[in-house]
C-alpha positions, 0 to 999 in steps of 0.5 A: 523570473516572470514579472506577471506572477501575482503576489500572494500578500494581497490575494483574496482567499477561497475555501469550501465551507458547509456546502457553500464557499467562503470568500475573503475578497481583496478588499477584506470582505468575508462572503458566503457564496454558491458554486455558481457565484464563485465560478462567475467571480473567478473570471474577474477577481485576482488569483485567490489563495486556496487549500487543496486546489484539485479538491476545490475544483471538483466541488466547483465542478471545474476541470482539473487544475493541473500544473502550473496550478491556476490558484495559489494553493497553500499546500504547494507552498507548504510542500516547498517550505516544509518537505517531508512534514505530514499535514491533513489537506484541509484548512483546519489540518494546515492550521494545526500543522502550523501550530495554531490551536483550536481557538485560533482556527475557529470555523476555518473560513477564508479569513484563516488563509492569510494567517497561514500564509504569513506563518509559512513565509516567515518560516521560509525567510528564517530558513533562508537566513539559516543557511539554506539560501543557496538551494532555495534560490536555485529551486525558486529560479527553476520553478519560476522558469516552469511557471509556478505561481508561488515563485514570485512570492517566494523570490520576494521572501528569500530576497532572491533579487540580491543574488542575481547578476545583471543578466538575471542569473545566479552567480556561476559558483552558486548551485544552478537551477538545473543542478538543484534537481540532481538530488542524487549528487548531494544525498548521503552515501552508505558505507560498507561495514563489517557484517554483524555477528549472529545474535546471542540467545540470552533469555529475558524474564517476565519481570524484566519485560515489565520493568522495561514497559514501566521505563517506556511509559514513564514512572508516573504512568499507570500501567494497565494490568493487561498490558503488563501481562501481555509483556510478560507472556510475550517473553516466551517468544524470545526463549532460546530454541532447543530444536532446529526447526521448532521455534517457540511460538506465542499465540496471544489475543489482546483485546482492543485497548490492551496496549499490545504495541508497547506490550511487545516492544518492551520485551522485543527491545530488551532482547535486541539490546541484550543479544545484539540482534534485531527483532522484526515486527510485521504488520498487514496494513500500512496504517499499523506500520506507521503507528508502531513506528510512532510508538517506538519514539517513546522508547527512543525519543532522541531522533538520531538514536531512534533512526539508529535502532528502528528501521521501517522496511517495505518492498522496493516499489514503494521507494524513490528510484534515483535512476528513474529520477535522473531520467525524468530530470534529463528529459524534463525540458522537452516535456510539459512544465508541470513535470518540472514543478513536480520534480522540483518538489520531489527533489526538495522532499528527497533532501528531507525524507527519512527513508525515501518512501513515496507511498505511505511514508513522509511524502504527503498522500495528496502529492500525486493529486497536486503534482500528477500521479504519473510523475510519482509512478515514473520515479518509483522503482518499477518491478524488476528494473532495479540493476542494483550494483550496476546503478550509478546511484547505488550507494545513495539508493534509499532502498539500499540505505534501509537494507543496511540500516536494518542489519544493525537495527534493534527493531525492523518494522516490516509487513507480512508480505515482505517478511515471507518473501525475504524468508523464502528468498533467504531459504533459496539463496536469493536474499536482497543483501549483497553479503555472501553469507546471508544466513547471519542477517536472517532474523531469528525473532519475529512479532506478527501483529495483525496475526489474523491476516497471516493466512491472507498474506501467505495466500498472496505470497505463495500463489502463482499466476500465469496470466497475460499481464504477468507473462507480458511483463516477463517478456518486457523484462527480458527483451526491453521496451521493443520500440516503445518509449521506456527506460525498460532496457531488457536483459541484454543491455543490463548485462552488456559488458558482463557477457561480451567476449564470453561465449559461455555467457553470450550463447545462453543469453541469446538463446533465452532472448530468442525463446522469449518471443514465445511470451505475449507480444505488445498488444496481446490483450486486443488479440484475446477475443475469438474474432480478432486472432491473426487479423491482418491490418487494414490496407494502406490507401496509398498501396496500389498493389491492392488493385491487383490480385495477388498470386495465390500464396503457398499453403503456410501454417499460421504460427500463433504465439504459444502463450497467446494461444493458451490464453485464448483457450483459457478465455474461451473456457471461462466464457463458456462456463460462467453463469453470466453467459459471457456478459461480464460487468466491467467491475467483476471477474468471471471464474471457472474450474480448470477441469475438465478442459476444453478441447485443445487446452492440454495440447496447447499447455504442453506446447507452452510448457516446452516454450517456457522450458526453452526460456528457463533452461538457458537462463538457468545456465546463464545464472550458473555461469555468471556465478561461476565467474566470481570464482573463476575470475576472482583475481580480475574482478573489481568490487563493482563488477562483482556486485553487478554479477551477484545482483544480476544472478539474484535478479535472474533467479527471482524475476525469471527462473522462479516464475518460469518454473512455477508456470511450468509446474502449473501447466503440468496440472493440466494432465492431473485432474483432481480425483473425486473425494481427494483433498488437493494441496493446491486449487487451480482455476481460471479468471477473466477480469478487467484490470484496474487502470486498463482501458474499458475494452481490455481484459486479462485472463489467467490460470491461477494456483493457490495453496488450499491451506496457505499457512503450510508454506508459511510454516515451512519457510519460517520454521528454520530461520525463526527461533521465536515468534509472537502472533498477536491480534485483537481478533484471533479467536471466534468465540460463539456466544462469548461462552466460557465452555471449555469445549467451545474455547478449545475449538476457538483456539484450534481455529486460531492456530489454523488461521495463523499456521501455528498448528503446522509447527512441531511444538504447540503454541503457548496460548494467551488471552488478554481482555479489553479494558473497556466497559463496552456496555457503558461506552457503546450501543449497537443496532441492526436496522430492520426496515432498510433494503440494502440491495437498493442503492436509494434506500442505502443512501438514505440510511447512511445520510440519516445516520451520519446526520444523527451523529453530527458527523464522525461516522465511518461507513464500511462497504463490502463492494466498491460500486455500492460505496461510490453510489452512496457517496454520489447521492449523499455527499452534497447534502452532508456538505451543506450541513457542515459534514464533509464526506470523504471516500476511499476509491473516490477521493484521489488520496491514499488511505493514510491521508483520508484517515488523517483528514477524518481524524483532524476534521471532527465532523467529517464522515468517511466511507471505505472498504476492508482497508478501513475496517482493519488497522485504522486507529482514530481515537476520540470524538472524530470517530463516534459512529460505525455503519456497516452496509451488510454482513461481510460474508466471504466472497463465494468464489472457487477458492473459498468453495474449496476451502470451505469444503476441505478446511471447515471440518465438515461444517461449511456453514460454520466456516462462513460464519466464523469469517463473518464474525471475525470481520464484524469484530474487526469493524467494531474494534474501530469504534472504541480506542480509549477509555473516554471514547463513546460510540455506536455501531449500526449494521444495515442488514435486517437478515443478520442471523442472531448467531453472528452477534457473538462477534460483539464484545461481552456487554454489548446488547444489540437492538433491532429496530427501524431506521428512524428509531435508531437515528433518535437513539444515536442522537440521544446516546451521544448527547448524553455521553457528551454532557457527561464528558 
């Protein structure tokens, strides 16, 4: 333990407060200072208590704090004392998480921090006395060795000195500091169990669904008629199927406030219990996944019972990979101390987490900002690297735990992308599961919440991309790191003893790996430009041979990498045909149609297709022969080896073969230009863009293929496994003018069926519509500001500042472009901060969206800026959200894909097609405003060109007023003040 570590008990405290800084000195004096005054004092005063050091450093215009942090950050101590407990990273959020009430919190100035410290240290002392002392001691010693600033205070609190011997070390029989990080040693193992039989098909009645809903809500609760009606109609999705490939489908629009989550949980849970099966509840956003999980606790209030019946599933890349964790721990001693601190905190969290979800789970969203985003990425399950049964930690793997829990669960909460890919893999015999018969584990009943996003999710799931990054990623998966420092081991090392000594396996593996050199080599992105292809390296100054003229070389053709050659031609075509003339902004992408092709493109594509064929065919042979070993060597294979063979066979098909087959099919389209007037099944185009997190001069180019109507493959893969589906949302239909005209209503329903894919199933969907219970005419106001030029970032910034000031905070600003969001944030954040209206922003603050929403929900006078992720699925009831400001009409992006869809899917009304998309997005944005009966709020659109025909997006009773900014601001202030006085 380093004796120089400061004690936190007498430390000063510092917080950001209303544009200035509140400082509690070591003498107990409470001061309000400017940023400059704080910077001066930091050089002389003791190390202060703070909350969220990286954010505070940014406000003080200081360099990033890094690790070990220079200040005593209470969030770091909170992470250590309460692993896996959520908290908004503000003084008020921390106080609420520690059980203080609003009156105790007060203004949340610096004098609050010592009280918070006292609570946390008291809880830490109780943990030590309750049997956790051994692990706490080991972690504290290791953190002290790494220079963690809190280690001295923690050591004093848990009385670490009494556990150290005369050499200052823990007893030999105790858990040692290095072992504390090896969390994979003491995590629980999953155990194999008999496969769950297929579920029964007993129906449930509407009356039973209503009774279950009453039970969930409690006997004293008032059941809203819309919620009970929704539960009744949802039962049709659980009716027994009568014809294979023809599921029962319910298409239900449930207005905001209907209570649709519990409305479908009631019949879903009842069906699951009666039939001993699982219902998969699918969402589009992470926000809603966690909201649904919280709602299910009303059904299963006991923690153990809830964990048994409810499982949240995500893709593998979201979870802590124990193999990556092991590598990070084993190399930590040779790397900066901050990495060890991050690993200690991750190890503490891993022992407490519910499911090991690193992103959007119970690991705080600000963890990466405090302890390093790279450390999180380093322990995540990187794409394609999972070795399944070959992993030493397979039986402790968080992903495998969730897969097996899902087998026996009643409700599985997933997302649209995972549901679609799982269904597609199951159909192709490539399930994630290790069971030989995956059909019995394939879900048969689904609830698709946020059903209006099904087409978007299907578009992403069933599209294909032949780009530099994708092809280089496949090369890395096949060949490994090729000299770079990485755990990427390559296919040969993954298979190692499975193929050694088996020529029938070694030969196709070697052939595939040799052919894989046709994929882009490291450094491919720097060779895309026309002037740097095959450029030789600069001469070595120490090489004297450069002084002598070389012998003229024999004429040898330059053999260019076939993938890189094709990518270069793609780049040439898109640069030649875009309106920008090749002057691309770093924030935008350039696109062009695939046809007509530039010269040499067709020949280059044929060469690439042949090269890809030389990779995929031996891989296909390898996969088939590996699978054949399961039968041929059945008497000699142990369970571990069988598991590895099954896992590698699936990985070959999913990670390589299916992708290569898709690319070869795409290249065949080069010789098949679309016929004029025909309706294509797919849309092909070329895109050049700078990928996020790449260096400024690195671009990626690719050939893209999307389904013209992505709900066609969605319906194709869901028709067989699904026996019943509920598709629901608050915004399924676009009803122009709110009319009850039967023709308009039919058109709206047909459009909803097209957006969800319900029209592609054999039998028509049962339609249902439940109106919102809110009195929008009384609870809301809506304005279109007529005197703001939203193309001017200066005018736009002034408008947002004025509107947020008029509401006294509680404002959500929505943008259609990240660049405008950042520009507005930079201009208005300091002013709002000075007035006690802290401003947070997606794409600016180094936090995930869940954390930003948690802060916004906690800090009643805060404001938040976001894009479409904040427009959909965010639930902030109460006074914390009382104003929504949209910077412009959310028209669809005018790209090639949208152009083709509006031509072929608009029913001859491309303008109406665009209008429907904009209206539905406006409805989603407006839906953020009112979440319960007591809510009041104002919606403002800063687009004076908004056509009247779009105003039917707003609920009946909402009168939209067009007026100037100043008048709008006055009316907002008056309306909210009036509503506040009535409340």
